[in-house]
ZANU-882035 format. One record per atom (N, C-alpha, C): x, y, z. Coordinates in steps of 0.1 Angstrom, whole numbers, padded with zeros to 4 digits, always signed. Layout:
<babas>
XYZ
...
</babas>
This chain:
<babas>
+0936+1068+0936
+0939+1059+0947
+0949+1064+0957
+0959+1072+0952
+0968+1078+0962
+0961+1087+0971
+0951+1094+0966
+0944+1104+0975
+0937+1097+0986
+0933+1084+0985
+0927+1077+0996
+0936+1069+1004
+0949+1068+1001
+0958+1060+1007
+0959+1062+1022
+0959+1074+1026
+0962+1077+1040
+0951+1072+1049
+0939+1070+1044
+0928+1065+1052
+0929+1050+1054
+0938+1044+1046
+0939+1029+1047
+0950+1025+1058
+0957+1035+1063
+0968+1032+1071
+0966+1033+1086
+0953+1035+1091
+0951+1036+1105
+0952+1022+1111
+0958+1021+1123
+0959+1009+1130
+0969+0999+1125
+0978+1004+1116
+0989+0995+1112
+0998+0991+1123
+1001+0978+1123
+1009+0973+1134
+1022+0968+1128
+1033+0974+1131
+1046+0971+1124
+1056+0966+1134
+1067+0959+1129
+1078+0954+1138
+1085+0965+1145
+1091+0962+1156
+1099+0972+1164
+1110+0978+1156
+1112+0991+1156
+1123+0998+1149
+1136+0995+1155
+1146+0993+1147
+1160+0993+1151
+1166+1006+1147
+1169+1015+1157
+1174+1028+1154
+1188+1028+1151
+1192+1024+1139
+1206+1022+1136
+1207+1024+1120
+1213+1034+1116
+1215+1037+1101
+1222+1025+1094
+1231+1019+1100
+1238+1008+1094
+1229+0996+1090
+1218+0994+1098
+1208+0985+1094
+1201+0988+1082
+1199+1001+1080
+1191+1005+1068
+1199+1004+1055
+1212+1007+1056
+1221+1007+1045
+1231+0996+1045
+1228+0985+1050
+1237+0974+1053
+1243+0969+1040
+1236+0969+1029
+1241+0964+1017
+1253+0971+1011
+1253+0985+1015
+1263+0993+1009
+1274+0998+1019
+1271+0997+1032
+1279+1004+1042
+1293+0999+1042
+1295+0986+1040
+1309+0981+1040
+1318+0986+1030
+1313+0992+1019
+1320+0997+1008
+1323+1012+1008
+1318+1018+1019
+1319+1032+1021
+1330+1036+1031
+1338+1046+1028
+1349+1050+1036
+1343+1054+1050
+1353+1056+1060
+1350+1059+1074
+1344+1073+1073
+1349+1083+1066
+1343+1096+1065
+1330+1096+1059
+1328+1087+1049
+1315+1086+1043
+1304+1081+1052
+1308+1071+1060
+1299+1066+1070
+1296+1076+1081
+1305+1084+1084
+1302+1095+1094
+1292+1105+1087
+1294+1107+1074
+1285+1117+1067
+1271+1111+1068
+1270+1098+1065
+1256+1091+1064
+1250+1092+1079
+1257+1091+1089
+1252+1092+1102
+1246+1107+1105
+1254+1117+1101
+1249+1130+1102
+1237+1133+1094
+1237+1128+1081
+1226+1130+1072
+1213+1123+1078
+1215+1111+1084
+1204+1104+1089
+1197+1111+1101
+1206+1117+1109
+1201+1125+1121
+1193+1137+1116
+1198+1144+1105
+1191+1155+1100
+1177+1151+1093
+1178+1140+1086
+1165+1135+1080
+1155+1132+1091
+1159+1127+1102
+1150+1123+1112
+1144+1136+1118
+1152+1147+1120
+1146+1159+1125
+1136+1165+1115
+1140+1165+1103
+1131+1171+1093
+1118+1162+1091
+1119+1149+1093
+1108+1140+1093
+1097+1143+1104
+1102+1147+1115
+1094+1151+1127
+1083+1141+1130
+1088+1128+1133
+1080+1117+1137
+1068+1114+1128
+1071+1117+1115
+1060+1113+1105
+1053+1125+1099
+1055+1137+1105
+1048+1149+1100
+1051+1152+1086
+1064+1149+1082
+1069+1152+1068
+1074+1139+1062
+1074+1138+1049
+1080+1127+1041
+1090+1133+1031
+1100+1125+1028
+1111+1129+1018
+1106+1123+1004
+1107+1131+0994
+1103+1127+0981
+1114+1124+0972
+1124+1132+0971
+1136+1129+0963
+1148+1137+0967
+1160+1134+0961
+1172+1141+0965
+1181+1143+0954
+1191+1152+0955
+1201+1154+0945
+1215+1156+0952
+1225+1149+0946
+1238+1149+0951
+1246+1162+0948
+1253+1166+0958
+1262+1177+0956
+1275+1175+0965
+1287+1177+0961
+1298+1174+0969
+1299+1182+0982
+1291+1193+0983
+1291+1200+0995
+1280+1195+1005
+1270+1187+0999
+1259+1183+1007
+1248+1176+0999
+1236+1176+1004
+1226+1169+0999
+1213+1178+0998
+1206+1178+0986
+1194+1186+0985
+1183+1176+0986
+1173+1179+0994
+1162+1170+0997
+1149+1177+0996
+1138+1172+0990
+1125+1177+0990
+1117+1170+1000
+1112+1178+1010
+1103+1173+1021
+1089+1179+1018
+1078+1172+1021
+1065+1177+1021
+1057+1172+1032
+1046+1179+1036
+1038+1173+1048
+1032+1160+1044
+1029+1152+1053
+1025+1137+1050
+1012+1138+1042
+1004+1148+1043
+0991+1149+1036
+0992+1155+1022
+1004+1160+1019
+1005+1167+1007
+1002+1159+0994
+1008+1147+0994
+1006+1139+0981
+0991+1136+0979
+0984+1133+0989
+0970+1130+0988
+0962+1142+0982
+0965+1154+0988
+0959+1166+0984
+0962+1169+0969
+0975+1168+0966
+0980+1172+0953
+0974+1162+0943
+0973+1149+0946
+0968+1140+0936
+0953+1141+0934
+0946+1146+0945
+0932+1147+0944
+0928+1158+0934
+0937+1168+0932
+0934+1179+0923
+0934+1173+0908
+0943+1163+0906
+0943+1155+0894
+0942+1163+0881
+0951+1173+0880
+0951+1181+0868
+0965+1179+0861
+0966+1182+0848
+0978+1180+0841
+0986+1193+0843
+0999+1192+0840
+1008+1204+0840
+1005+1214+0829
+1011+1225+0829
+1007+1235+0819
+1011+1231+0805
+1019+1221+0803
+1022+1217+0789
+1013+1205+0785
+1003+1202+0793
+0994+1191+0790
+1000+1177+0791
+1010+1175+0801
+1016+1163+0803
+1009+1154+0813
+1016+1147+0822
+1010+1138+0831
+1000+1145+0841
+0990+1139+0845
+0981+1144+0855
+0989+1143+0868
+0984+1149+0879
+0990+1150+0892
+0994+1136+0898
+0983+1127+0897
+0985+1114+0904
+0995+1106+0896
+0995+1105+0882
+1005+1098+0875
+1019+1104+0877
+1020+1117+0878
+1033+1124+0880
+1038+1119+0894
+1030+1119+0904
+1035+1115+0918
+1039+1100+0918
+1031+1092+0911
+1035+1078+0911
+1048+1076+0905
+1051+1083+0894
+1064+1082+0887
+1075+1087+0896
+1072+1098+0903
+1082+1105+0911
+1087+1096+0922
+1078+1088+0928
+1081+1079+0940
+1083+1065+0936
+1085+1062+0923
+1089+1049+0918
+1104+1048+0916
+1110+1037+0919
+1124+1035+0916
+1133+1044+0925
+1145+1048+0919
+1154+1056+0926
+1149+1069+0928
+1153+1075+0940
+1148+1089+0943
+1158+1100+0939
+1169+1095+0934
+1180+1105+0930
+1177+1111+0917
+1178+1125+0917
+1176+1133+0905
+1188+1142+0902
+1192+1144+0890
+1202+1154+0888
+1197+1168+0892
+1206+1178+0892
+1201+1191+0897
+1190+1197+0890
+1191+1196+0876
+1181+1203+0868
+1167+1196+0870
+1167+1182+0870
+1154+1175+0872
+1149+1178+0886
+1158+1178+0896
+1154+1180+0910
+1146+1194+0912
+1152+1205+0906
+1146+1217+0907
+1133+1219+0899
+1132+1211+0888
+1120+1210+0881
+1108+1204+0889
+1111+1194+0897
+1102+1188+0906
+1098+1198+0916
+1107+1205+0922
+1104+1214+0933
+1095+1226+0927
+1098+1231+0915
+1089+1241+0908
+1075+1236+0906
+1074+1224+0901
+1060+1219+0898
+1052+1217+0911
+1059+1212+0922
+1052+1210+0935
+1051+1223+0943
+1058+1233+0940
+1058+1245+0948
+1064+1243+0961
+1075+1235+0962
+1081+1232+0975
+1096+1237+0975
+1100+1243+0986
+1114+1247+0987
+1123+1236+0992
+1135+1233+0985
+1144+1223+0989
+1150+1224+1003
+1154+1214+1009
+1162+1214+1022
+1176+1211+1018
+1186+1219+1023
+1200+1215+1021
+1206+1209+1033
+1212+1197+1032
+1219+1191+1043
+1234+1190+1041
+1241+1197+1050
+1256+1197+1048
+1263+1189+1059
+1269+1178+1055
+1276+1170+1065
+1289+1176+1068
+1297+1168+1077
+1309+1173+1082
+1320+1174+1071
+1320+1166+1061
+1330+1166+1051
+1323+1164+1037
+1331+1167+1026
+1324+1165+1013
+1319+1151+1011
+1308+1150+1003
+1302+1137+1000
+1310+1130+0989
+1314+1118+0992
+1321+1110+0982
+1310+1106+0971
+1315+1107+0959
+1307+1104+0947
+1310+1089+0942
+1302+1080+0948
+1304+1066+0945
+1291+1059+0944
+1291+1048+0937
+1278+1040+0937
+1273+1035+0950
+1282+1029+0959
+1278+1025+0972
+1272+1037+0980
+1278+1049+0979
+1273+1060+0987
+1259+1064+0982
+1258+1065+0968
+1245+1069+0962
+1234+1059+0966
+1238+1046+0966
+1228+1036+0970
+1224+1037+0984
+1234+1040+0993
+1231+1042+1007
+1222+1054+1010
+1225+1065+1003
+1217+1077+1004
+1202+1075+0999
+1201+1067+0988
+1188+1064+0983
+1180+1056+0993
+1186+1047+0999
+1179+1038+1009
+1175+1046+1020
+1183+1056+1025
+1179+1064+1036
+1167+1073+1033
+1167+1079+1021
+1157+1088+1016
+1144+1080+1016
+1144+1068+1010
+1132+1060+1010
+1126+1057+1023
+1135+1055+1033
+1130+1051+1046
+1121+1063+1052
+1125+1075+1048
+1117+1087+1053
+1106+1091+1043
+1103+1083+1033
+1094+1086+1023
+1083+1076+1021
+1078+1076+1008
+1067+1067+1004
+1072+1063+0990
+1070+1050+0987
+1073+1044+0974
+1061+1038+0967
+1061+1039+0953
+1051+1032+0945
+1058+1021+0937
+1053+1009+0938
+1059+0998+0932
+1050+0991+0923
+1054+0988+0911
+1046+0983+0900
+1048+0968+0898
+1038+0960+0897
+1038+0946+0892
+1048+0937+0901
+1045+0938+0913
+1053+0929+0923
+1045+0918+0928
+1051+0906+0929
+1044+0895+0935
+1042+0895+0950
+1031+0892+0955
+1028+0892+0969
+1021+0880+0973
+1023+0873+0984
+1016+0862+0989
+1008+0866+1002
+0996+0861+1003
+0988+0863+1016
+0986+0849+1022
+0990+0847+1034
+0987+0835+1041
+0977+0839+1052
+0966+0831+1053
+0956+0834+1063
+0953+0821+1071
+0953+0821+1084
+0951+0810+1092
+0936+0808+1095
+0931+0797+1091
+0917+0794+1092
+0913+0792+1107
+0902+0798+1111
+0896+0797+1124
+0905+0803+1135
+0914+0813+1132
+0924+0818+1141
+0917+0823+1154
+0906+0830+1153
+0900+0836+1165
+0894+0826+1175
+0893+0814+1170
+0887+0803+1179
+0897+0797+1188
+0910+0800+1186
+0920+0793+1193
+0924+0802+1205
+0930+0795+1215
+0935+0802+1227
+0947+0811+1223
+0950+0821+1231
+0962+0830+1228
+0975+0822+1226
+0977+0811+1234
+0989+0803+1233
+0989+0796+1220
+0977+0790+1216
+0977+0783+1203
+0979+0793+1192
+0973+0805+1193
+0975+0815+1182
+0990+0818+1180
+0997+0821+1192
+1011+0823+1191
+1019+0812+1185
+1015+0800+1189
+1022+0788+1184
+1020+0787+1168
+1007+0789+1164
+1004+0788+1149
+1012+0799+1141
+1012+0811+1146
+1020+0821+1139
+1035+0818+1139
+1040+0813+1149
+1054+0809+1150
+1056+0797+1140
+1047+0787+1139
+1049+0776+1131
+1049+0781+1116
+1040+0790+1112
+1040+0795+1099
+1053+0803+1096
+1058+0810+1105
+1070+0818+1104
+1081+0808+1101
+1082+0798+1109
+1092+0787+1108
+1092+0781+1094
+1079+0778+1089
+1078+0773+1075
+1084+0782+1065
+1083+0795+1067
+1089+0805+1058
+1104+0803+1058
+1110+0803+1070
+1124+0802+1071
+1129+0789+1065
+1122+0778+1068
+1126+0765+1063
+1126+0765+1047
+1115+0771+1041
+1115+0772+1027
+1126+0781+1021
+1129+0791+1028
+1140+0800+1024
+1153+0793+1023
+1156+0785+1034
+1169+0777+1035
+1169+0766+1024
+1158+0760+1021
+1158+0749+1011
+1160+0755+0997
+1154+0767+0994
+1157+0773+0981
+1171+0777+0980
+1177+0782+0991
+1191+0786+0990
+1201+0774+0986
+1197+0762+0991
+1205+0751+0987
+1205+0748+0972
+1194+0753+0965
+1193+0752+0951
+1198+0764+0943
+1204+0773+0951
+1209+0785+0944
+1199+0795+0941
+1187+0793+0947
+1176+0803+0945
+1175+0811+0958
+1177+0824+0957
+1177+0833+0968
+1164+0841+0969
+1157+0840+0979
+1145+0847+0981
+1145+0856+0994
+1151+0868+0992
+1152+0877+1004
+1138+0883+1006
+1130+0876+1014
+1116+0879+1016
+1114+0890+1026
+1103+0897+1025
+1099+0907+1035
+1084+0902+1039
+1080+0906+1051
+1067+0902+1055
+1062+0912+1065
+1048+0913+1066
+1041+0920+1077
+1030+0911+1081
+1026+0912+1094
+1016+0903+1099
+1002+0910+1097
+0992+0902+1094
+0978+0908+1093
+0970+0904+1106
+0977+0899+1116
+0971+0895+1128
+0968+0880+1128
+0962+0875+1117
+0960+0861+1116
+0967+0854+1104
+0978+0861+1101
+0985+0856+1089
+0996+0866+1085
+1000+0865+1073
+1012+0874+1068
+1010+0878+1053
+1014+0889+1050
+1017+0893+1036
+1032+0891+1035
+1035+0885+1023
+1050+0882+1021
+1053+0886+1007
+1065+0892+1005
+1069+0896+0992
+1084+0896+0991
+1089+0895+0978
+1103+0895+0975
+1109+0909+0976
+1121+0911+0982
+1126+0924+0983
+1130+0931+0969
+1131+0922+0959
+1134+0928+0946
+1122+0928+0936
+1122+0935+0926
+1111+0936+0917
+1115+0932+0903
+1112+0920+0898
+1116+0915+0885
+1108+0902+0882
+1108+0898+0870
+1101+0886+0865
+1107+0874+0873
+1120+0873+0875
+1126+0863+0882
+1123+0863+0897
+1122+0874+0903
+1118+0875+0917
+1104+0871+0919
+1095+0874+0910
+1081+0869+0910
+1080+0854+0909
+1088+0848+0900
+1088+0834+0898
+1093+0827+0911
+1104+0832+0917
+1111+0826+0928
+1101+0827+0940
+1093+0838+0941
+1084+0839+0952
+1072+0828+0951
+1069+0825+0938
+1060+0814+0936
+1065+0801+0941
+1077+0798+0938
+1083+0786+0944
+1083+0786+0959
+1086+0798+0964
+1086+0800+0979
+1072+0797+0985
+1062+0801+0978
+1048+0798+0983
+1046+0783+0983
+1050+0776+0973
+1048+0761+0972
+1055+0754+0983
+1067+0758+0986
+1075+0751+0996
+1069+0754+1010
+1064+0766+1012
+1058+0769+1025
+1046+0761+1027
+1037+0760+1018
+1025+0752+1019
+1029+0737+1021
+1039+0732+1014
+1044+0719+1016
+1049+0716+1030
+1057+0725+1035
+1062+0724+1049
+1052+0725+1059
+1042+0734+1057
+1031+0734+1066
+1023+0722+1066
+1020+0716+1055
+1012+0703+1054
+1020+0692+1061
+1033+0692+1059
+1042+0681+1066
+1042+0683+1082
+1042+0696+1086
+1042+0698+1101
+1028+0694+1106
+1017+0697+1099
+1004+0694+1104
+1002+0679+1105
+1009+0671+1096
+1007+0657+1096
+1012+0650+1109
+1022+0657+1116
+1028+0651+1128
+1025+0659+1140
+1017+0670+1139
+1015+0679+1150
+1004+0673+1160
+1005+0676+1172
+0995+0673+1182
+0989+0686+1187
+0976+0685+1189
+0969+0697+1193
+0967+0707+1182
+0966+0720+1186
+0963+0731+1176
+0976+0740+1174
+0987+0734+1174
+0999+0742+1173
+1004+0746+1159
+0999+0738+1149
+1003+0741+1135
+0990+0745+1127
+0990+0756+1120
+0978+0762+1114
+0974+0755+1101
+0961+0755+1099
+0955+0752+1086
+0954+0766+1079
+0960+0767+1067
+0962+0780+1061
+0955+0780+1047
+0950+0792+1044
+0946+0795+1030
+0957+0804+1025
+0960+0802+1012
+0971+0810+1006
+0966+0815+0992
+0972+0827+0990
+0969+0833+0977
+0981+0840+0971
+0984+0840+0959
+0995+0846+0952
+0990+0856+0941
+0995+0867+0941
+0990+0877+0931
+1001+0886+0927
+1001+0893+0916
+1010+0902+0911
+1003+0915+0908
+1007+0927+0914
+1000+0939+0912
+1008+0951+0917
+1002+0962+0918
+1009+0974+0923
+1006+0977+0937
+1015+0985+0944
+1012+0988+0957
+1022+1000+0962
+1018+1006+0973
+1027+1016+0979
+1035+1009+0991
+1047+1014+0992
+1055+1009+1003
+1060+1021+1012
+1059+1019+1025
+1062+1029+1034
+1068+1024+1047
+1075+1033+1054
+1080+1030+1068
+1073+1039+1077
+1064+1034+1085
+1056+1042+1094
+1064+1046+1106
+1058+1056+1113
+1064+1061+1125
+1062+1051+1136
+1072+1048+1144
+1070+1040+1156
+1078+1047+1167
+1072+1052+1177
+1078+1061+1186
+1083+1073+1179
+1096+1076+1181
+1102+1088+1174
+1110+1085+1162
+1109+1072+1157
+1117+1069+1145
+1109+1061+1135
+1112+1061+1122
+1106+1053+1113
+1111+1038+1114
+1101+1029+1111
+1107+1015+1112
+1117+1012+1102
+1125+1002+1105
+1134+0997+1095
+1127+0988+1085
+1117+0982+1089
+1110+0972+1081
+1098+0979+1074
+1095+0976+1061
+1085+0984+1054
+1072+0977+1055
+1062+0984+1051
+1048+0980+1051
+1042+0982+1037
+1034+0974+1031
+1028+0976+1018
+1013+0976+1019
+1008+0985+1010
+0993+0986+1009
+0990+0991+0995
+0979+0985+0989
+0976+0990+0975
+0967+0979+0969
+0966+0980+0955
+0957+0972+0948
+0960+0956+0950
+0973+0953+0950
+0976+0939+0952
+0972+0933+0965
+0974+0941+0976
+0970+0935+0989
+0955+0935+0991
+0949+0945+0985
+0934+0945+0986
+0928+0933+0978
+0933+0931+0967
+0929+0919+0958
+0931+0906+0966
+0943+0905+0972
+0945+0892+0979
+0936+0889+0990
+0933+0900+0998
+0924+0899+1009
+0910+0895+1004
+0905+0901+0994
+0891+0898+0989
+0891+0883+0984
+0902+0879+0977
+0902+0866+0971
+0901+0856+0983
+0909+0858+0993
+0910+0847+1004
+0897+0847+1012
+0889+0858+1012
+0876+0858+1019
+0867+0847+1014
+0869+0843+1001
+0860+0833+0995
+0868+0819+0995
+0879+0818+1000
+0887+0805+0999
+0884+0797+1011
+0887+0784+1009
+0885+0774+1020
+0899+0770+1026
+0899+0765+1039
+0912+0761+1044
+0919+0752+1035
+0932+0753+1033
+0941+0746+1025
+0940+0748+1010
+0932+0758+1007
+0930+0761+0992
+0942+0771+0988
+0946+0770+0976
+0956+0778+0970
+0951+0786+0958
+0951+0799+0958
+0945+0807+0947
+0957+0815+0941
+0956+0817+0928
+0965+0826+0921
+0956+0837+0914
+0958+0849+0917
+0950+0860+0912
+0953+0862+0897
+0943+0868+0890
+0945+0871+0876
+0952+0885+0874
+0963+0885+0867
+0970+0897+0864
+0974+0897+0849
+0975+0909+0844
+0979+0910+0829
+0993+0909+0827
+0997+0907+0814
+1011+0908+0811
+1015+0923+0810
+1027+0925+0816
+1031+0939+0817
+1046+0939+0820
+1053+0949+0814
+1067+0952+0816
+1075+0939+0814
+1072+0932+0803
+1079+0921+0799
+1077+0908+0808
+1067+0909+0816
+1063+0897+0825
+1050+0892+0819
+1048+0878+0820
+1036+0872+0814
+1024+0874+0822
+1012+0872+0816
+0999+0871+0823
+0998+0858+0831
+0987+0857+0839
+0986+0846+0848
+0988+0832+0842
+0980+0829+0831
+0981+0816+0826
+0995+0813+0821
+1001+0822+0814
+1015+0820+0809
+1025+0818+0821
+1022+0826+0831
+1031+0826+0843
+1031+0812+0849
+1019+0807+0851
+1017+0793+0857
+1024+0783+0848
+1020+0783+0835
+1026+0773+0826
+1041+0774+0825
+1047+0786+0825
+1062+0787+0825
+1068+0782+0838
+1061+0785+0849
+1066+0780+0862
+1066+0764+0863
+1055+0759+0857
+1054+0744+0856
+1066+0738+0849
+1069+0745+0838
+1080+0739+0829
+1093+0740+0836
+1096+0750+0845
+1108+0752+0851
+1108+0747+0865
+1097+0740+0870
+1096+0737+0883
+1104+0725+0887
+1110+0718+0878
+1118+0706+0881
+1130+0710+0890
+1133+0723+0891
+1144+0727+0900
+1141+0723+0914
+1128+0722+0918
+1125+0718+0932
+1126+0703+0935
+1127+0695+0924
+1128+0681+0927
+1142+0678+0934
+1141+0668+0943
+1153+0664+0951
+1154+0670+0964
+1145+0680+0967
+1145+0686+0980
+1141+0676+0991
+1145+0679+1003
+1141+0671+1014
+1131+0679+1023
+1119+0674+1024
+1108+0680+1031
+1103+0670+1042
+1104+0675+1054
+1099+0667+1066
+1105+0653+1066
+1118+0651+1063
+1125+0639+1063
+1123+0630+1051
+1116+0635+1041
+1114+0628+1029
+1121+0634+1017
+1127+0626+1009
+1134+0631+0997
+1124+0632+0985
+1121+0644+0980
+1110+0646+0971
+1115+0642+0957
+1108+0632+0950
+1112+0628+0937
+1106+0637+0926
+1094+0642+0930
+1087+0650+0920
+1079+0660+0927
+1079+0672+0922
+1071+0683+0928
+1064+0690+0917
+1051+0687+0916
+1044+0691+0904
+1031+0699+0909
+1028+0709+0901
+1016+0717+0904
+1009+0720+0892
+0996+0723+0892
+0989+0726+0880
+0976+0734+0885
+0972+0743+0877
+0960+0750+0879
+0948+0741+0874
+0937+0742+0881
+0925+0734+0877
+0921+0738+0863
+0917+0728+0855
+0914+0729+0841
+0899+0726+0839
+0895+0731+0827
+0881+0729+0823
+0881+0715+0815
+0869+0711+0810
+0867+0699+0803
+0875+0700+0789
+0876+0713+0785
+0884+0716+0772
+0899+0717+0774
+0904+0714+0787
+0917+0715+0790
+0923+0729+0790
+0914+0739+0793
+0919+0753+0795
+0920+0755+0810
+0929+0765+0814
+0929+0768+0828
+0916+0774+0832
+0911+0768+0843
+0898+0772+0848
+0898+0785+0855
+0891+0795+0852
+0891+0809+0857
+0879+0810+0865
+0880+0815+0878
+0869+0816+0887
+0866+0831+0891
+0854+0833+0892
+0849+0847+0895
+0846+0848+0910
+0851+0858+0917
+0849+0860+0930
+0843+0874+0932
+0832+0875+0938
+0825+0888+0941
+0827+0891+0956
+0834+0902+0960
+0836+0904+0974
+0824+0911+0980
+0825+0913+0993
+0815+0919+1000
+0810+0933+0996
+0819+0940+0989
+0816+0953+0984
+0810+0953+0970
+0809+0941+0964
+0803+0940+0951
+0813+0940+0940
+0826+0941+0943
+0837+0942+0933
+0840+0927+0929
+0844+0926+0916
+0847+0913+0910
+0862+0911+0909
+0866+0899+0913
+0880+0895+0912
+0880+0881+0905
+0891+0878+0897
+0892+0866+0890
+0905+0858+0895
+0904+0845+0897
+0915+0838+0902
+0915+0824+0896
+0926+0817+0898
+0928+0804+0893
+0932+0795+0906
+0927+0783+0906
+0928+0774+0917
+0940+0764+0914
+0949+0764+0925
+0962+0756+0923
+0961+0743+0931
+0965+0732+0924
+0966+0719+0931
+0980+0714+0929
+0986+0709+0940
+1000+0705+0941
+1002+0690+0944
+1011+0684+0938
+1014+0669+0941
+1028+0668+0944
+1031+0663+0956
+1045+0660+0960
+1047+0646+0962
+1056+0640+0954
+1058+0625+0954
+1072+0623+0960
+1072+0614+0971
+1084+0610+0977
+1085+0595+0979
+1091+0588+0969
+1090+0573+0969
+1076+0569+0967
+1070+0560+0975
+1057+0556+0973
+1047+0565+0980
+1051+0576+0986
+1042+0585+0992
+1038+0597+0984
+1026+0600+0983
+1021+0611+0975
+1013+0620+0984
+1017+0633+0984
+1010+0643+0992
+1004+0653+0983
+0991+0654+0985
+0983+0664+0976
+0981+0677+0985
+0984+0688+0978
+0982+0701+0985
+0972+0709+0976
+0965+0718+0983
+0955+0725+0976
+0941+0718+0976
+0931+0724+0971
+0918+0717+0970
+0912+0717+0956
+0903+0708+0954
+0895+0708+0941
+0887+0721+0942
+0884+0728+0931
+0877+0740+0931
+0862+0738+0936
+0857+0747+0944
+0843+0746+0947
+0835+0755+0939
+0841+0765+0932
+0834+0774+0924
+0833+0769+0910
+0823+0775+0902
+0822+0771+0888
+0830+0781+0880
+0837+0775+0870
+0846+0784+0862
+0838+0792+0853
+0844+0803+0849
+0838+0813+0839
+0847+0814+0827
</babas>
C-alpha cells in the first residue's frame, strides 16, 4: 500500500499554511526556555531548507546536547524501498512493515537505534547544530518531535474517522455551496462546544473533500474513538435542527459514515512551506468513501472494523457506546433541552445487529451497519438516520 501512496496525493487541496513554528509546537512552547525557543526556530529553518519544498522528507531524529541528528530521504524513497518488499538479513520485518513501524508514533530514537535505521536504509544522517546546547526536557523533545513530523510522513493505526458528504452538492449555485459548507462547519463547532460543557474534549481535525469533510480526533485511543462517535451524533443532530428552520438551500442534507482503520498522515507542500494542518489518506478514508457512494441522504453508516489493540470490534463498540451514551442527555440542541439521546444499529428479526454488504464500483466488498438515532425533547421526538434500504447478510 505504501508503494502506491504517492499516486493518491495528486490534486490534494489543503488549508493555507501559517509559517510560524510556534503554531506547530504550541502545546509545548510555553514550557520551553527562551534559549530553547530560539533553538527551535533555528532548527525549523534548517529543516525547511533540507525539506526543499517537499523534495525530501524527515524520517526520524536523535537528541544530542550539541545538536540534532535527522534522517532525510527523497519523497519517492519510501515507495521504492517498500516496493522491494524484502526482509532484512536476519529474516526480520519486510521493508513495508519496517517502514510503517518506523513512521508510527514518536520519531525520536536513541543514538544506537538511530544509526541502525540509517544503516538499514543506506542513508547518511544530517546534523543540525543550533546556537546553544539543546535542553534535555520533555517539552523540548515533544516540540522537536512535532517539528520532525511536520516535515515527514506518519502511519497511524486504528483511528476513528468520519466522512460527511453533502447530497446533490453539484446541483447548487456557488453561493449555496459555500453556505452549505459553512453550515456544516458551524455544526461541527457547535457540537464541539456542547461536548466541552460535558467535560468531553474532542480536538478535531478536518480536511475538505470539496463536497464535505473528513474529520478525525487529534489523539489515537479507544476513548478518542468513542468521543468522536459522540461528536458525529451531535453534528448530525445540529444539522437536522438547522434544516428544520432553514429557508432555501443554505443548510445541507448530509450522508455520514464513521469508521476505524489505518491511514497515513502528511503535511503537503503549499508554496515554499509545509502546511500546519495535516491531511490523511489510506484504508480508512478509502473505505469511508466507498461506503457513502451507496448511502442515501440523511443515512448514517458505521463501517465494520475488527477488535485490535485493546479496542472492540464494531458490534461491541456500538453496544458499549449505547450503554455510556446517557452522558449526552440534558444537552440543549436548537433551543430544546434533550431528555433522551438514543441510537441503535438496525437489527435483524433475531435481534442481531444487521450487517450490510456494499460492493463498490471497483468490485471490492465493504461491510457496514446502519444507524438510527432518536432525540427526545419533551413531547418532541426527532428521528435521525434512515431505515436500511439494503438486505442484511
